[in-house]
N, C-alpha and C positions, 0 to 999 in steps of 0.2 A: 388317213390323209397325210402323206409325207410332204413336208414343205419343199417347194421348188426353190433352188438356189437363185439368188438375185444376180443379175449381170448388169443392172443399172443401179447407180448409187441412190440411197435414200437416207436422208439425214434429219427427217422431221420427227415428231413425237412418236413413241412406240405405239401409242393407241391407234394411230392411223397408218401403221406399217402393213397391216394385213386385215382383210375384211372381218375375220372372226372376232377381232379384238373389240372394236366399238359396238358391234351388233350383239355379241353375246353379253357384254356387260350392260348395255342399255336395255336389251330385252329382258334380262333377269331382273334388273332394278324395276322396270315397268311392270313385269308380271306380279311382283310382290305388292307394289303400290296399287295397281289396279284392283286386286282382290281386297286389299285393305279398305279401299274406297267403296267397293261394291257392296259390302255387307251393310253399312249404314244407308246406302242408296236403296238396297233391297228392302230394308225395314222402314223406309220412308223418313229417315232422320235428316237426310240431306238431299238436295236436288242439284243436278248438273245442268249447265246451260248448253244442252246438246239438242241436235235435231232428232235424236233417236229416243224411242221408248227405253226405259231402264234395262229391260232384258236384252234388247238389241245392242245397247251400248256395251253391256257386259260381254256378250258374245263377240261383238265386233272387235273390241279392243284386245281380247285375249287371242283371237284368230288373226286379225289384220294388224294388231299392234305387236304383241309378243311373238306369236308364231312367225309372222312375216319377217321380224327382225332376225330370228334364229335361222330361218330358211335362207335369208340373204347372207348372213355370216357364213353359213355352210357352203352355199354356192360360190361365193367369192373366194373361198379357201380351197374348195374342191376343184373348181374349173381350171386353175393353173396347173394342177396335177393331171387333169384330163387332157389338157391341150399343150402343155409345155410352155405356155406363154407367161409373162410376168403378171403377178397379182396386182389388182387395183389398189392404189395407195395414195396417200397425201390428199391433195385438193379434190380430185374426183371422188375419193371415198368420203371425204367430209361433206361433199354436196349430197351424197346419198343419205348420210346420217341426218343432215339437216332437213332433207325432204321427209324422212321418216318422222322426225320430231315435229315438223309442221303439221303432219297428218294427225298426230296425237293431240296437239293443241286444238286444231280445228274441230275435231270430232267431239272432244270433251267440253270445250269452252266456246265454240263458234256458232252457237245457236242464232246469234244476231246476223251472221253472214248469209243465212239462207242455205237450203239443202244443196243447191247446185254448186255453190262456191265451196262448201265443205266437201262435197263429193270430188270435185276437181282437185283440191289440195290433197285429199287423202289418197285417191287412186293414182295420182302422179307418181308416188313413190314406187309402187309395184311396176308401173310402166317403165320407169327409169331402170329398175333392177332387170327387167326383161330385156331392155335394150342393151344394157351393159353385158349381161350374161350371154345373150344371143350373139352379140358381136364377137365375143371371145370364142364361143363354141364354133361359130361359122368360120372365123379366121383360122382356128386350129383344126378345122375339118373333122371335128369330133362328133360325127353324125349320130353315133350311138346314143349320146346323152341329150339329143334334141327332145326326146320324149319326156325327159325330166322337165325341160322348159315348157313343153306343151301343158303339163299338169300345173306348173306355176302360172301359165297363161289362163287356165281354167280358174285357178284361185283368184287371179286378178279380175276376171270376168265376174266371179261371185261377189267381189267387192262392189262392182257396179250394180249388180242385181240387188244387193243389200240396200244401197242408197235409194235406188228407184222404188223398190218394193216398200221400204219404210215410209217413203213420202206418199206413195199412192194408197197403200193399204193400211198404214199405221203400224205394221209389224212385218219384219223381214224373215218369215219362216223358211221360204224356199232358198233365199240367199244364204242363210246360216247353214242350211243342210248342204248346199252345194260347196260351200267353203270347207266344211268339215269333211265331206266326201273327198275333196281334192287332197286334203292333208292326209287322210287315211291312205289314199293311193300312193302318195309320196313315201309314207312309212313302209307300205307294202313293197314298193319298188326299191327304195334305197336301203331300207332295213333288211330286205331280202339279200342285199349284197354284203352289207357290213357286218351283220350279226354272225352269219356262218364264217365269214372271212376272218374276223377278229378272234372268233372262237377257235378256229383251226390254228391260227398263228400261236395262240397261247397254249393250246393242248399239245401241239408238236414239241414245244419247249418245256412245258412244266408238268404235263400229265399224259404221257403217251398212251395210246389205246384207240378206242372208237372215236372217229372224227365226224364232223358234220357231213351230211350227204351233199355231194356237189349239185349244182343247179341242174335240174332235169325236168322231165315231163310234169311231175307233180307240182313243181314251182310254177311252171307256165300255166297249169290249170288253176292253181290258187290265184294267180294274178287275173287270169281270164274270167273266172266266175265272180270275182269281186266287183268287176265293172258293172255287169247287169244287175247284181244284187244292190249296189249303191244306186244305180239308175232307178230301179224299182222303188227303193226307199224314198228317193227324191219325189217321184210323181204320185206314188200311192203307198204311203207308209203302213197301211193296214191291209189285211187280206191274206188269203192262203198262198197266192202266187209269190207275193213279196216275202212272206214268212219262209216259204220253201227255198227261195233264192238266197236269202240271208242265212238261213240255217245251213245250206250247203256250203256257202262261202266260209262260215264260221268253222264248220267241221274240217274243211280242207286246209284252212289256215292253221288250225290246231295241229293237224297231222304234219304240216310243213314245219312248224316250230319244233315239234317233237323230234324231227330228223336232224336238228342242228346241235344235238348233244349238250343242251343246256344243263342237264342234270349232272354233268361232269365238271362244271365251272364254279362250284361252290367256294373254292379257295381263292378266287379272284373276283372281287366285287365289281371291278371295272368291266368285266365280261358278263358276269351274271346279271347285272342290271339291264343290259341290252335284252336279254331273254325275258326278264320280268316285264319290261316295257312293251315288248312285242306281244306278250301274252294278252294284253288288253285289246289287241286287234280282234282275235277270234272271240274273246269274251263280249266285245261290243256287238259283233255280228249276231251272236247267239241271243243276247239280251234283246236286241231289236227284233229278232225273229219271234221271240216269245211275246213281245209287246204288240207285234203285228196281228197276233191271234187272240191274245188274252188281255183285256183292259186292266186286269189286276197287276200286270207287270208294266210299270211306267216306262214310257219311251225315254224319259230323262235318265234312266239307269244306263241304257245303252249309249246314249249320247255322251254321258260323262265318263263311261268306261273308255271311250275314245278321247274325249277332250282333256280330261284330267289325267286319266291313266296312261293311254298310249302316247298322247302328245306330251304331257308333263314329264313322264318318266323317260321317254325316249330322247326328248330334247336335252334334258339335264345329263343323261348318259353320254350323248354325243358332245355336248359342250364341255363336260369335264375331261373327257378323253382327248378331244381335239386341242383343248387349251394346254393340257399337260404335254402332249406330243409336240405341239408347235412352239412352245416356250422352252423346250429343252429339258423338261422334267421326265422322270421315270414314269412309265405307264403302269401305275399302281394306285390303289385307293387307300390313302391313310385314313385314320379314324374320322377326321373331319369330313372327308368325302363320303365315307360310309354313313355318317350322320345325315348328310344332305340327301342321300338316296333313301334312307329310312324315313325321312320326313315327307318326301314327295310320294312314296308308296303309301304311307299312312294317309296322306291327303286324299289320294285316289280311293282308297278303301272306305274312308269315312264319307266321301261324297257319294259313293254308290249306296252306302247304308242310308244316307239321308233321303235318297230317292226311293229306296225299297221300304223304309220304315217311316212313313210320313208323320206319324204321331211324335216322333223324336227329331223331326227335321231341323228345327231351329238350333238346338245345341249341337247336333251333328254338323250342320252347315258351318257354324262358328268354329268348331274343332277342326274341320277340314280346311277352312280358310286360314286358320292360324298355322296349321301344319304346312300348308302351301307357302305361306309367307316365310316360315322358318327355313324351308327348303331353298327358296330363291334368295332370301337374305343370307343364308349360309353360303350359297354359291358366291355371292358378291363379296362376302367377307374373306373367303378362302381364295377364290380365284381372281377377284378384282385386282389385287396387287400384281399377279402374274400377267394380267392383260394390260396393265398400265406400264409395265417395265419391259425393257428390251429382252429378247431371248437370251437365255443363259449361254454364254460362250460367244455367239455371234448371231445377229439377226439375219 
């Protein structure tokens, strides 16, 4: 994402000059805090005044709290480049940030408000994001990227499903799955653009030779088979038909990733981490395929391959790269950034082990949580000052 030059003056605080700034910072802070709180909640040491059951609160806040913030920051930064229009800044951006924050407060501490009021406050944020993003895409006649907003719309609908299902059934299983499926498709769609593109750009400059395969029929098949596989998992998570669809999607996604020349990017962690993050997409499909057939493989392994692995690693990869580029820094990964990457990959690996080795679940969960907090705390420490200060040279 190359920054669009401003033609209208902006003299407010740097934090509100571009969408990625407040949402990347707030999202990362919240991601670490939410997991720190989750472990005592999980063990029954503390209780939140929320309308959700503990597991629903945990899943909801990582998906609709953290992920929603990062997706918003990405969209508000990418859309000006897609459309050539000015980025959202100043008061309108502040309104979105406050709407996001209101949702976090209502969901975690608004039990006395009742589930309808909490749902309205929470869902309002994504509706505002869709309205703002849709207006820009339509005004810029950027029809190609409307499909991205369609997936974000599914994500917003999943938020509604979570609130209704949690109230009616006491647990929002379908809503959680629908939200995760929407995010997986966003990674498949957007990751399928940026991973080979950034890889090609780096290889051409620094390591001439084999380049990522251009978008072709296999990529279209990978996207196409992922949709019915996710749909089958939503409505019938077990059974041979679901297993076959998930297994096929995982295999095709793995082949797709292998065509992007990730094995040639070892010298640039900023590019390599994108490949590592995307690798959790086929892994999640394959683990869920196994879980659909054999109860000995827990569904939680596949779910966390996506939620901690693909989501955690890919979002940090995108946030670090976008922050460096948009604040005028070199596109490179210093030791501090590589440490952040190492922490989030470790968190993903430990969380998978916790699902696969239940007798060691408690220490592995704590270790995964601490690694996750280290990753996002590290991002805030290293990239927070960049997000709070004006772009080097000129904003």
